[in-house]
C-alpha positions as CSV (number, residue, x, y, z in Angstrom):
1,M,28.0,25.6,60.1
2,S,26.2,22.6,58.9
3,S,27.4,19.9,56.6
4,S,25.5,17.2,54.8
5,G,26.5,13.6,54.9
6,P,28.0,11.8,52.0
7,R,25.6,10.9,49.2
8,T,25.3,7.2,48.6
9,S,24.3,5.5,45.4
10,V,22.8,2.2,44.9
11,S,24.5,0.0,42.3
12,P,22.3,-1.5,39.6
13,S,23.0,-5.0,40.9
14,A,21.7,-4.0,44.4
15,R,18.4,-2.9,43.0
16,S,15.4,-5.2,43.0
17,W,14.5,-7.1,39.8
18,R,11.2,-5.2,39.8
19,D,12.9,-1.8,40.0
20,R,15.3,-2.6,37.2
21,R,12.5,-3.9,34.9
22,L,10.3,-0.8,35.4
23,D,13.1,1.8,35.3
24,R,12.3,4.4,32.6
25,D,16.1,5.1,32.3
26,R,16.5,1.6,31.2
27,S,14.2,1.6,28.3
28,L,15.2,-1.8,27.0
29,G,14.3,-3.5,30.2
30,L,11.1,-1.5,30.5
31,R,10.0,-2.2,26.9
32,L,10.8,-5.9,27.2
33,T,8.8,-6.1,30.5
34,L,5.8,-4.3,29.0
35,A,5.9,-6.4,25.8
36,S,6.1,-9.6,27.8
37,A,3.1,-8.5,29.9
38,A,1.1,-7.6,26.8
39,A,1.9,-11.0,25.2
40,F,0.8,-12.7,28.5
41,L,-2.4,-10.8,28.5
42,V,-3.2,-11.9,25.0
43,L,-2.5,-15.5,26.0
44,V,-4.8,-15.4,29.0
45,P,-8.0,-15.5,26.9
46,F,-6.6,-18.2,24.7
47,A,-5.7,-20.3,27.7
48,L,-9.1,-19.7,29.3
49,L,-10.8,-20.7,26.0
50,A,-8.7,-23.8,25.8
51,V,-9.7,-24.8,29.3
52,L,-13.3,-24.3,28.5
53,V,-13.0,-26.4,25.3
54,V,-11.2,-29.2,27.1
55,G,-13.8,-29.1,29.9
56,A,-16.7,-29.1,27.4
57,W,-18.3,-26.1,29.2
58,P,-22.0,-26.3,28.3
59,P,-22.6,-22.6,27.4
60,L,-19.7,-22.7,25.0
61,H,-20.8,-26.0,23.5
62,D,-24.3,-24.7,23.0
63,L,-23.0,-21.5,21.3
64,D,-20.8,-23.6,19.0
65,A,-23.6,-26.0,18.1
66,A,-26.1,-23.2,17.5
67,V,-23.9,-21.3,15.1
68,T,-22.7,-24.4,13.3
69,D,-26.3,-25.7,12.8
70,A,-27.5,-22.3,11.5
71,L,-24.7,-21.9,9.0
72,H,-25.0,-25.6,7.9
73,R,-28.7,-25.1,7.2
74,F,-27.9,-22.0,5.1
75,A,-25.1,-23.8,3.3
76,A,-27.3,-26.7,2.4
77,D,-29.7,-24.4,0.7
78,H,-27.1,-22.2,-1.1
79,P,-24.6,-24.2,-3.2
80,L,-23.0,-21.0,-4.6
81,W,-22.2,-19.9,-1.1
82,V,-20.6,-23.3,-0.5
83,R,-18.5,-23.0,-3.7
84,G,-17.4,-19.5,-2.7
85,M,-16.4,-20.5,0.8
86,T,-14.6,-23.5,-0.5
87,A,-12.6,-21.5,-3.0
88,W,-11.7,-19.0,-0.3
89,T,-10.7,-21.6,2.3
90,H,-8.4,-23.2,-0.3
91,L,-6.9,-19.9,-1.3
92,A,-6.3,-18.8,2.3
93,S,-5.1,-22.2,3.5
94,P,-1.8,-22.5,5.4
95,G,0.1,-23.6,2.3
96,P,-0.6,-20.6,0.0
97,L,-0.2,-18.2,3.0
98,R,3.2,-19.6,3.8
99,V,4.2,-19.3,0.1
100,A,3.1,-15.6,0.2
101,A,5.2,-15.1,3.3
102,L,8.2,-16.8,1.7
103,V,7.9,-14.5,-1.3
104,V,8.1,-11.5,1.1
105,V,11.1,-13.2,2.9
106,V,13.0,-13.5,-0.4
107,W,12.1,-9.8,-1.3
108,L,13.3,-8.6,2.1
109,W,16.5,-10.7,1.9
110,R,17.4,-9.2,-1.5
111,R,16.8,-5.7,0.0
112,G,19.3,-6.5,2.7
113,A,16.7,-6.6,5.5
114,R,17.8,-10.0,6.6
115,R,16.9,-9.8,10.2
116,L,13.4,-8.7,9.3
117,A,13.2,-11.6,6.9
118,L,14.2,-13.9,9.7
119,W,11.5,-12.4,11.9
120,V,8.9,-13.3,9.3
121,V,10.2,-16.9,9.1
122,T,10.4,-17.2,12.9
123,T,6.9,-15.9,13.4
124,M,5.3,-18.2,10.8
125,A,7.3,-21.2,12.0
126,V,6.7,-20.7,15.7
127,G,3.0,-20.1,15.3
128,G,2.5,-23.1,13.0
129,A,4.4,-25.4,15.4
130,L,2.5,-24.2,18.4
131,G,-0.8,-24.8,16.6
132,A,0.1,-28.3,15.6
133,V,1.2,-29.2,19.1
134,L,-1.9,-27.7,20.7
135,K,-4.2,-29.6,18.3
136,L,-2.6,-32.9,19.6
137,L,-2.8,-31.8,23.2
138,V,-6.4,-30.7,23.1
139,G,-7.6,-33.5,20.8
140,R,-11.0,-31.9,20.0
141,D,-13.1,-33.6,17.4
142,R,-14.5,-31.6,14.4
143,P,-18.2,-31.1,14.0
144,E,-20.1,-34.2,12.9
145,L,-23.0,-33.2,10.6
146,L,-25.5,-35.1,8.6
147,D,-25.0,-34.5,4.9
148,P,-21.8,-32.3,5.3
149,V,-20.9,-29.8,2.6
150,A,-17.2,-30.2,3.3
151,R,-14.8,-32.5,5.2
152,A,-11.4,-31.9,6.9
153,A,-9.0,-34.3,8.6
154,G,-7.3,-33.9,12.0
155,F,-8.2,-32.4,15.3
156,S,-10.2,-29.1,15.5
157,F,-8.8,-26.7,18.2
158,P,-7.2,-24.3,17.4
159,S,-8.1,-23.8,13.7
160,G,-4.9,-24.0,11.6
161,H,-6.5,-21.9,8.9
162,A,-7.5,-19.1,11.4
163,L,-4.0,-19.3,13.1
164,N,-2.0,-19.1,9.8
165,A,-4.3,-16.3,8.4
166,T,-3.7,-14.3,11.6
167,L,0.1,-14.9,11.4
168,A,0.3,-14.0,7.8
169,A,-1.9,-10.9,8.1
170,G,0.1,-9.8,11.1
171,V,3.6,-10.2,9.6
172,L,2.7,-8.8,6.2
173,L,0.9,-5.8,7.8
174,L,3.9,-5.0,10.1
175,V,6.3,-5.3,7.2
176,F,4.4,-3.1,4.8
177,L,3.0,-0.4,7.1
178,P,6.2,1.7,6.7
179,F,5.2,2.3,3.1
180,A,2.0,3.9,4.2
181,R,3.7,6.6,6.2
182,G,2.0,9.9,5.4
183,R,-0.7,8.1,3.5
184,P,-3.6,7.4,5.8
185,A,-5.7,5.9,3.0
186,V,-3.0,3.3,2.3
187,R,-2.7,2.5,6.0
188,V,-6.5,2.0,6.3
189,A,-6.4,-0.2,3.2
190,L,-3.6,-2.4,4.7
191,W,-5.5,-2.8,7.9
192,T,-8.7,-3.6,6.0
193,V,-7.1,-6.3,3.9
194,A,-5.5,-7.9,7.0
195,V,-8.8,-7.9,8.9
196,L,-10.7,-9.3,5.9
197,L,-8.2,-12.0,5.3
198,V,-8.6,-13.2,8.9
199,G,-12.3,-12.6,9.1
200,V,-13.4,-14.3,5.9
201,T,-11.0,-17.2,6.5
202,C,-12.6,-17.8,9.9
203,L,-16.1,-17.5,8.5
204,S,-15.3,-20.0,5.7
205,R,-14.2,-22.7,8.2
206,V,-17.3,-22.4,10.3
207,A,-19.6,-22.0,7.3
208,L,-18.3,-25.2,5.8
209,G,-18.9,-27.0,9.0
210,V,-15.3,-28.2,9.6
211,H,-14.7,-26.0,12.6
212,W,-16.5,-24.7,15.7
213,V,-16.6,-20.9,16.4
214,S,-14.4,-21.4,19.4
215,D,-11.8,-23.2,17.1
216,V,-11.3,-20.2,14.9
217,L,-11.4,-17.8,17.8
218,G,-8.7,-19.8,19.5
219,G,-6.6,-19.7,16.3
220,C,-6.9,-15.9,16.1
221,L,-6.0,-15.4,19.7
222,L,-2.9,-17.6,19.4
223,G,-1.8,-15.9,16.2
224,V,-2.1,-12.5,17.8
225,A,-0.1,-13.6,20.8
226,V,2.7,-15.1,18.6
227,V,2.9,-12.0,16.4
228,A,2.9,-9.7,19.5
229,A,5.6,-11.7,21.2
230,T,8.0,-12.0,18.2
231,A,7.5,-8.4,17.2
232,A,8.3,-7.3,20.8
233,A,11.5,-9.3,20.7
234,F,12.5,-7.9,17.3
235,R,11.8,-4.3,18.3
236,T,13.9,-4.9,21.5
237,W,16.8,-6.0,19.4
238,R,16.4,-2.9,17.2
239,E,16.5,-0.6,20.2
240,R,19.6,-2.4,21.4
241,V,21.5,-1.7,18.2
242,G,20.2,1.8,17.9
243,L,17.8,1.4,14.9
244,P,14.9,3.9,14.6
245,D,11.7,2.9,16.4
246,G,8.0,3.9,16.2
247,R,4.6,2.6,16.9
248,A,4.3,-0.9,15.5
249,T,0.6,-0.5,14.6
250,V,1.3,2.7,12.6
251,D,5.0,2.5,11.5
252,G,5.4,-1.3,11.4
253,V,8.3,-3.1,13.0
254,A,11.0,-1.7,10.7
255,P,10.1,2.0,9.8
256,E,13.3,2.4,7.7
257,Q,12.1,-0.1,5.1
258,T,10.9,2.8,2.8
259,D,14.6,3.4,2.1
260,P,15.6,1.0,-0.6
261,H,19.1,1.0,0.8
262,A,18.0,0.1,4.3
């Protein structure tokens, strides 16, 4: 007659940090770990770009100069283009975008979605503060052109316009995606508007000769990283309190927002 020895269990505290973070039975720890890794991976290209900018890497400098010179020559010969880009860059500047985000915050607050409203405020504030600090740390000069078509003050990297356009597009997209559930055309329209907001804003800054291409790219990368990190933190809290979840890029960060009593 054979008998098996007593079964032993390993307490959670005795397990390694890596095992606890990657345990599928602990979805909160796993989600937070994967979200942190994703945010880190987005920050890697931004950090690399910043290092290349600070080090004045010749290939990057040559690319920036070539694009700026080409667009400046075009702008000098097309005043209507300059007026259009100037109008857009004022419309999509950080001030109006923050006002638009504030209007959404007030709307969410009145609906009772106060944590979602605070997420919007936090994302815009954290991203804006990071951009301002990094501008001072990098201290990159703006393009100096003969007969410029526009002027801007302050340092150049990362572009504040590109950063705030990315932040605003990201938070507004993730707030309103739930209203596109079951309506693919609306979802495509929301994504299209978000991409155009960021893309045209970046183009306007380079076209007017007040930023290098790498400046607007840096602003976009930093904005995506901030939105990804704060959205991951917000969704982790939602899981902890038992709120419904979904794919952020399809359902937004708060899928229940289609319910006016949510």
